[in-house]
NUKE-49963 format. One record per residue (C-alpha): residue in one letter; chain; x, y, z; residue number from 0. Coordinates in Angstrom, 2 decimals. Each point is the difference from the previous one (the first is absolute). Layout:
<atoms>
A:A:X:Y:Z:NUM
...
</atoms>
This chain:
<atoms>
M:A:102.79:135.37:54.92:0
S:A:0.53:-3.72:0.25:1
L:A:0.42:-2.08:3.14:2
K:A:3.67:-0.20:-0.95:3
Y:A:1.00:3.28:1.64:4
A:A:-2.07:-0.55:3.13:5
V:A:1.92:-3.26:0.55:6
L:A:3.36:1.61:-0.68:7
A:A:-0.82:2.82:2.43:8
A:A:-1.03:-2.51:2.68:9
L:A:3.36:-1.75:-0.38:10
L:A:1.79:3.22:0.94:11
E:A:-0.66:-1.17:3.57:12
G:A:2.39:-2.89:-0.61:13
E:A:-0.07:-3.71:-0.81:14
A:A:-3.42:-1.61:0.24:15
S:A:-1.87:-3.15:-0.94:16
G:A:-3.21:0.04:-2.00:17
Y:A:-1.90:-0.63:3.22:18
D:A:1.75:2.94:1.69:19
L:A:-0.84:2.27:-2.92:20
A:A:-3.65:-1.10:0.04:21
K:A:-0.18:1.11:3.64:22
V:A:1.68:3.31:-0.85:23
F:A:-2.51:0.62:-2.77:24
D:A:-2.90:-0.83:2.29:25
V:A:1.16:2.31:2.79:26
S:A:1.84:2.94:-1.51:27
V:A:-0.45:-0.02:-3.79:28
A:A:-3.71:-0.80:-0.33:29
D:A:-0.97:3.61:0.67:30
F:A:1.41:1.00:-3.41:31
W:A:0.54:-3.22:-2.01:32
S:A:-1.90:-3.26:0.38:33
S:A:1.13:-3.45:-1.07:34
T:A:-0.99:-3.59:0.67:35
P:A:2.70:-2.45:1.17:36
Q:A:-0.31:-1.83:-3.33:37
Q:A:0.67:3.21:-1.96:38
L:A:2.92:0.78:2.27:39
Y:A:1.66:-3.40:-0.46:40
R:A:-0.39:0.19:-3.78:41
E:A:1.56:3.47:-0.02:42
L:A:2.94:-1.19:2.10:43
E:A:0.72:-2.71:-2.56:44
R:A:-0.10:2.52:-2.85:45
L:A:2.29:2.40:1.83:46
A:A:2.48:-2.78:0.76:47
E:A:0.02:-1.10:-3.64:48
S:A:0.64:3.59:-1.13:49
G:A:2.90:0.43:2.43:50
L:A:-1.61:2.77:2.04:51
I:A:-0.01:-2.14:3.13:52
E:A:2.06:-2.97:1.11:53
A:A:-1.39:-3.14:1.61:54
R:A:1.76:-2.44:2.29:55
V:A:-1.20:-3.08:1.87:56
V:A:0.15:-0.05:3.79:57
E:A:0.04:-3.48:1.51:58
Q:A:-2.20:-0.48:3.05:59
R:A:-0.20:-2.81:2.50:60
R:A:-3.39:-1.64:0.50:61
R:A:-1.51:2.41:-2.52:62
P:A:0.15:0.22:-3.79:63
N:A:2.86:2.02:-1.43:64
K:A:-0.93:3.51:-1.04:65
R:A:1.15:2.43:-2.67:66
V:A:0.97:3.52:1.00:67
F:A:0.42:2.95:-2.34:68
T:A:2.23:3.05:-0.09:69
L:A:0.28:2.99:-2.30:70
T:A:2.81:-0.07:-2.54:71
E:A:1.82:3.10:-1.22:72
A:A:-2.07:-0.24:-3.17:73
G:A:-3.14:-0.05:2.14:74
R:A:1.06:3.10:1.92:75
A:A:0.80:1.78:-3.25:76
S:A:-3.39:-0.93:-1.45:77
L:A:-1.77:1.22:3.14:78
G:A:2.00:3.23:-0.05:79
A:A:-0.91:0.63:-3.63:80
F:A:-3.65:-0.64:0.81:81
T:A:-0.02:2.73:2.68:82
A:A:1.10:2.53:-2.63:83
E:A:-3.02:-0.71:-2.23:84
P:A:-3.17:2.11:0.28:85
P:A:-2.69:-2.02:1.82:86
R:A:-3.30:-0.71:-1.68:87
P:A:-3.02:1.88:1.36:88
T:A:-1.96:-1.96:2.57:89
A:A:-3.32:-1.38:-1.26:90
I:A:-2.73:-0.55:2.58:91
R:A:-2.55:-2.77:-0.59:92
D:A:-2.15:-0.38:3.09:93
E:A:-3.32:-1.86:0.02:94
L:A:-1.08:1.75:3.18:95
L:A:0.29:3.39:-1.69:96
V:A:-2.11:-1.22:-2.94:97
M:A:-2.63:-1.20:2.50:98
T:A:0.17:3.34:1.79:99
Q:A:-0.40:1.85:-3.29:100
A:A:-3.21:-2.00:-0.59:101
V:A:-1.34:0.20:3.58:102
D:A:-2.92:2.28:-0.96:103
A:A:-1.46:-2.74:-2.19:104
G:A:1.10:-2.94:2.12:105
D:A:-0.10:-1.59:3.43:106
Q:A:1.20:2.73:2.34:107
E:A:0.17:-2.30:3.02:108
A:A:2.22:-2.44:-1.89:109
V:A:2.29:2.80:-1.15:110
R:A:0.25:1.34:3.53:111
A:A:0.89:-3.48:1.25:112
S:A:2.71:-0.26:-2.67:113
V:A:1.43:3.37:1.04:114
E:A:0.06:-1.15:3.64:115
E:A:1.75:-3.22:-1.03:116
R:A:2.63:1.99:-1.92:117
M:A:0.57:2.07:3.12:118
E:A:0.53:-3.16:2.07:119
W:A:2.59:-1.19:-2.51:120
A:A:1.71:3.40:0.23:121
R:A:0.12:-0.19:3.81:122
A:A:1.49:-3.51:-0.13:123
K:A:2.65:1.11:-2.50:124
L:A:0.85:3.07:2.06:125
A:A:0.50:-2.15:3.08:126
R:A:2.34:-2.27:-1.97:127
Y:A:1.90:2.96:-1.44:128
E:A:0.37:1.50:3.46:129
R:A:1.55:-3.23:1.29:130
L:A:2.39:0.00:-2.96:131
R:A:0.88:3.65:0.64:132
E:A:0.78:-0.74:3.64:133
R:A:2.33:-2.83:-1.06:134
M:A:1.75:2.29:-2.46:135
L:A:0.47:2.82:2.50:136
D:A:1.12:-2.44:2.71:137
G:A:-0.50:2.53:2.79:138
R:A:1.39:2.96:-1.96:139
D:A:-1.93:3.10:-0.98:140
E:A:-0.46:0.63:-3.71:141
E:A:2.74:2.63:-0.21:142
T:A:2.59:-2.35:1.50:143
F:A:-1.14:-2.90:-2.18:144
V:A:0.23:2.07:-3.19:145
A:A:3.55:1.05:0.92:146
E:A:1.19:-3.49:0.94:147
A:A:-1.88:-2.45:-2.23:148
G:A:1.96:-1.84:-2.67:149
R:A:-3.02:0.15:-2.33:150
I:A:-2.88:2.48:0.02:151
G:A:-2.06:-1.32:-2.95:152
P:A:-2.06:-2.54:2.01:153
Y:A:-0.91:2.70:2.53:154
L:A:-1.15:2.38:-2.72:155
T:A:-2.22:-2.64:-1.61:156
L:A:-1.37:-0.87:3.45:157
M:A:-0.87:3.67:0.51:158
R:A:-1.89:-0.04:-3.31:159
G:A:-1.93:-3.12:0.99:160
R:A:-0.97:1.56:3.34:161
S:A:-1.15:3.25:-1.58:162
F:A:-2.02:-1.90:-2.61:163
E:A:-1.91:-1.97:2.64:164
Q:A:-0.45:3.11:2.14:165
E:A:-1.57:1.70:-3.00:166
N:A:-2.23:-3.04:-0.54:167
L:A:-1.28:0.45:3.56:168
R:A:-0.56:3.76:-0.44:169
W:A:-1.87:-0.56:-3.26:170
G:A:-2.07:-2.82:1.50:171
E:A:-1.01:2.08:3.01:172
K:A:-1.04:2.90:-2.23:173
A:A:-1.85:-2.27:-2.45:174
L:A:-1.98:-1.65:2.83:175
E:A:-0.82:3.37:1.50:176
I:A:-1.38:1.27:-3.32:177
L:A:-2.00:-3.19:-0.61:178
E:A:-1.44:0.28:3.52:179
R:A:-1.08:3.58:-0.64:180
R:A:-1.57:-0.95:-3.31:181
A:A:-1.87:-2.89:1.58:182
A:A:-1.25:2.21:2.86:183
S:A:-1.29:2.62:-2.43:184
G:A:-1.72:-2.61:-2.18:185
A:A:1.95:1.17:-3.06:186
R:A:-0.09:-2.74:-2.61:187
T:A:-0.75:0.78:-3.63:188
P:A:1.25:-2.86:-2.17:189
A:A:-2.13:1.21:-2.93:190
D:A:1.70:3.40:-0.01:191
P:A:2.62:-0.03:-2.78:192
G:A:2.06:2.69:1.74:193
P:A:1.25:3.28:-1.48:194
A:A:1.80:-1.64:-2.92:195
G:A:-3.07:-1.98:-0.97:196
R:A:-2.34:2.98:0.35:197
H:A:2.26:2.14:-2.15:198
A:A:0.09:-2.72:-2.65:199
D:A:-3.80:-0.25:0.02:200
A:A:-0.38:3.76:-0.32:201
A:A:2.38:0.08:-2.95:202
A:A:-1.65:-2.90:-1.86:203
P:A:-1.94:1.28:-3.08:204
G:A:-3.71:-0.58:-0.29:205
R:A:-0.55:-0.68:3.72:206
P:A:-2.58:1.94:1.99:207
R:A:1.54:2.06:2.80:208
G:A:-2.95:-0.22:2.36:209
</atoms>
């Protein structure tokens, strides 16, 4: 998926400037699609040129004029067609998981510190998501909000962001617990190739089997 549809979806909230959209991305879209302000502004220009959004200039006193953007009918149609397409499978590329995979041959203390740092990030994101959820609910319980809200999509993506960070915390707690137990037992065998390696050695022709 390109940034195009994330921008179009954000404009479902109504007219917004590039600065407004950058704030929206930082607060409520970053949990599922990241973008720098520069990428966002370039995409807005492309969408305006293609007729999927419309730009107008708002004059401001004592401040530079600003451009604000709205969805066009063509933009809504394009976004609607996109929702009917099958999504691509999610691909995970996470350096921390590669480090964790290699922890038996690496610096266990450093890996543990990285896991703890990831957990701190998760806690900070959860606190931010909780504030956003409270603003969305505006004193209502979830059942009332779901029945009354004009749009439910932002709430569903917020739920996904919260559950993702909650899972990060659960995994981090379990990973630290296991590393603690391993450290306490003195278990550290970086020279051991593991079951796959031992099976490969046993199957190799011409090698003594001990």
